[in-house]
Residue, then its C-alpha position, 0 to 999 in steps of 0.5 A: m541433539d543429546d538426549n539430554k537436551n532433547r528431554a530438556l527442551s521437550a518439558a520446556l515446550g510442554q511446560i509453555e503449552k501447558q501455561f500459555g497454549k498449544g501451538s505457543v511455540m512451534r518447530m518452523g518444518d510443522r506449518s507449511v510455508e504459503a505464498a503471500e496472500v495480497i490485494g492488488t493496487g490497481s496499477l500493474m507495474l506497482d503490483i510487480a515492482l512489489g515482488i509479490g503481486g500487491l500489497p500483503k494481507g496481515r501487515v502494516v503498509e505505509i503510503y508517503g509523499p507531498e501534497s496532491s501526489g495520489k496517495t489517497t487515490l492509489t488507496l481508493q484504487a487498491i480498495a476497489q480492488c479488495q471489493k471486487t474480490g469480495g473484501t470488505c474495507a473500511f476507510i478511517d478519514a482523520e482528514h475528514a476529507l473522503d470525496p465519495i463521487y471520486a471514490q466512486k469514479l475510481g471504482v470504489n462501492i461507497d455503500d459497502l464501504l465503511v467510513s468513521q471520521p473521528d474526533t481524536g487521534e485515540q478514537a481513530l486507532e481504537i476504532a481500527d482496532m475493533l475493526v481489525r480484532s473483529n476478524a471481519v475486514d479486509m482491509v483499513v486505511v487510516d487516512s492521514v497519521a498526520a491528522l490524528t491529533p492526541k485528545a490533549e492537543i484538542e482540548g488544549e490551548m492554540g499554542d501549547q507545546l506538548p512534544g512527541l504527544q503523536a509519536r508516543l501515540m502512534s508508538q502505542a498503538l503499532r504495539k497493540l495492532t501489529g499482533n492483532i492485524k497478523r492473527s486477522n490477516c488484515l491489511v493496514i494502510f497508513i497514509n502520511q504526509l511530509r514535513m521538513k527538518i528543522g537544524i543542521m543538515m549532514p552532507g547527502q541527508s534528505p531534510e525530509t521526514t514523515t509525521g508521527g515518530n519513527a515507530l510507523k517506520f519500523y513496524a510497516s512490511v512496506r513502505l511507498d513512496i509517491r510523487r508526482i513529477g510531471s504532468i500529461k497534456k491533451g493538446e494544451e489541456i492537462i489531463g493528469n500526473q505523470t508519478r513515481i512509486k518508489v518501494v523504499k522498504n520491502k519485508m517481502a521481496p527486495p526493494f528500492k524498486q521503482v516505477i513512473t505510472e500515470i494518474l489521470y484526473g477523475e480516473g486514477i491509475s491508467r491503466e491502459g497506459e500502463l499496459i502499452d509502456m510496459g508491452v513495448d518494454a516487453k516487445l508484446v506491443e510494437k511501437s513504429g514511430a507514433w503507430y503502436g500495434y498489437d498482435g498484427e493489428r494497429i491499435g492507434q496513432g500516439k498514446e492517447n489513441a491506443r490508450q482509447y482503443l484498449k478501453e473500448n475493446p476491454a478484450v484485447a487489454a485483458k489479453l496483453e493484461a494476461a501476457l504481461r503478468e505471466k511474464f513479469v508475476p512470480a507464479e509463486a511468492v514467499p516472504g522473505e525478510a528484504e528489507g531496505n533503508e528509511a527514506 
């Protein structure tokens, strides 16, 4: 750059800093690039699929899927992981459906969990913004976008046509929230529901869409699609769901990775089941017929017995998890800008 351009740029930067404060504009090289701070999801498979070892702090995350697919379970397990590291979490229960007993079973410290059950969508998002701006909360969950009812709709009559009201509310809220979220390094998770598009579909186009307009799709750094794909049986009794989680958008690492995990009723994502499946894939766990073995020792006949063995021997489970993390989790996760197409 020639001297005239340098002087002009220096003058412009000086004027900007004088008017808007120091640090308003800076060169990227002046600041060290740090690995993304993350909060674990409670699923080792998902942490690895996300590419950075968990959900990124200072960002917006959207989790969506059909009913009873495990959306709230996944967020409650993330809250439990955050609390284990001393973090403060808030749960904005717009659906008025949070079960504290179930949350406790998943490892959530409900005594320390901040809970709000707002009357309107505006109130819910204002509370979320105030919590984020406090700089004292590490994670805020909004359950769900579909339940964020605009005040005009609540005060109106049943059957009133109010097109685009919720989409405008979400768009305005996200414009205000994203800057505050980045500054406070707080993770904000929006749970969303699916609806069917009305009208003629193009060939190969999905008829499914999420509620609350398109703003959240753009502002979210990570979008997770979670679906139940089967049942887990113990004899004739169904004890859980086989669940597929797909990373449909990821600004922190390459997207489109998917994992198939198990969510057990009353227990959440089966950590031991994941360790066995990943251990077999990584050839750390030997599988011979129905028998499973680890470190030269048989740990059970059938997956259920092997899972029980790891539950009863936490030291063995911890050793296996450490070996798997060493093999799969990147030592240093520097955020990139890989973005997938919308679902």
